[in-house]
N, C-alpha and C positions, 0 to 999 in steps of 0.2 A: 287619448287616454287622459283621464283627469288626475289631479293630484291625489285624490282619495285612492284610486286604483294602484298608483305607484306606491303609495305609503303602505297599503295593505299587502302588496307583493313583497316589499322589503321587510315588513314585520313578519310575514310567514317564512320568508327565507331565513331571517335571523333566528326564528324559533326552531326551525328544522335543524339549522347549523348548531345551535346550542344543545338540542336533544342529542344530536349525533356526537358532539364533543363530550357530553356528560356520560353518555352510554359507553363510548370507546376510549375513555381517557387513558387507561393503562396501556392499551394496545398502541395508541397514538404516541404515548411517551416512549415506549420501547422502540417504536419505529424511528422517531426522531433521534434518540440516542444512538441507535444503530446507524442511522444515515449520516448524521452530522457529528457524532462523537469522536473522540480521538481513539485511534487504534493503539493496541498494546504492541510493543516491539516483539518480534519472535525470540523465543528462548534459545540460547546456544546449547547444543547437545552435550552430554557428559564427556564424550571422547574428543571434543573440539569440533570445529566445522569439518564437513566432509571434503576430501581432496577433489578438485574438479580438474579434469583433463581438458587439454585444449582440443578444439575440433579439427585442427590441422597440425602438421609438423613443419619445423623450420629446417628443411633439408638443405637448402642452399647455404644458409648461415652456418649450420652445424659443420659442414665440411670445411669451411674457411677457418672457423675458430675451434676446430677439434682439439688441438693441442697448442698451447701458447708457446712461443719461442723461449728456450731456456738458455741461461748463461752457462758457459763452461765451468766446470768445477775448479776452484782455486785451492791449491794446497797451502797449508800454513807452514811457514818456515821458522 
C-alpha cells in the first residue's frame, strides 16, 4: 500500500465519521449524558421509608434476652 492509499483511506474515514457525528449529534449527546452523567438520588416517599422485615428470626437470641433481670422493689422509709 502506498502512502496515497493510506491517506485517502484516512480522509474517507474522517469524512464518514464527521457526517455521522453531525447527523446524530443530539442522540449522541443524550447517550453520553445518560451513560456518563451523574444520577439523581431517589426521592424519599411522603410517609417515610418503608419498613423492611428481616429475612430470618433471631429465635435463639430472643429466648435468652426475652426479659432482662429486674431488681427487687425497694420501699422508701
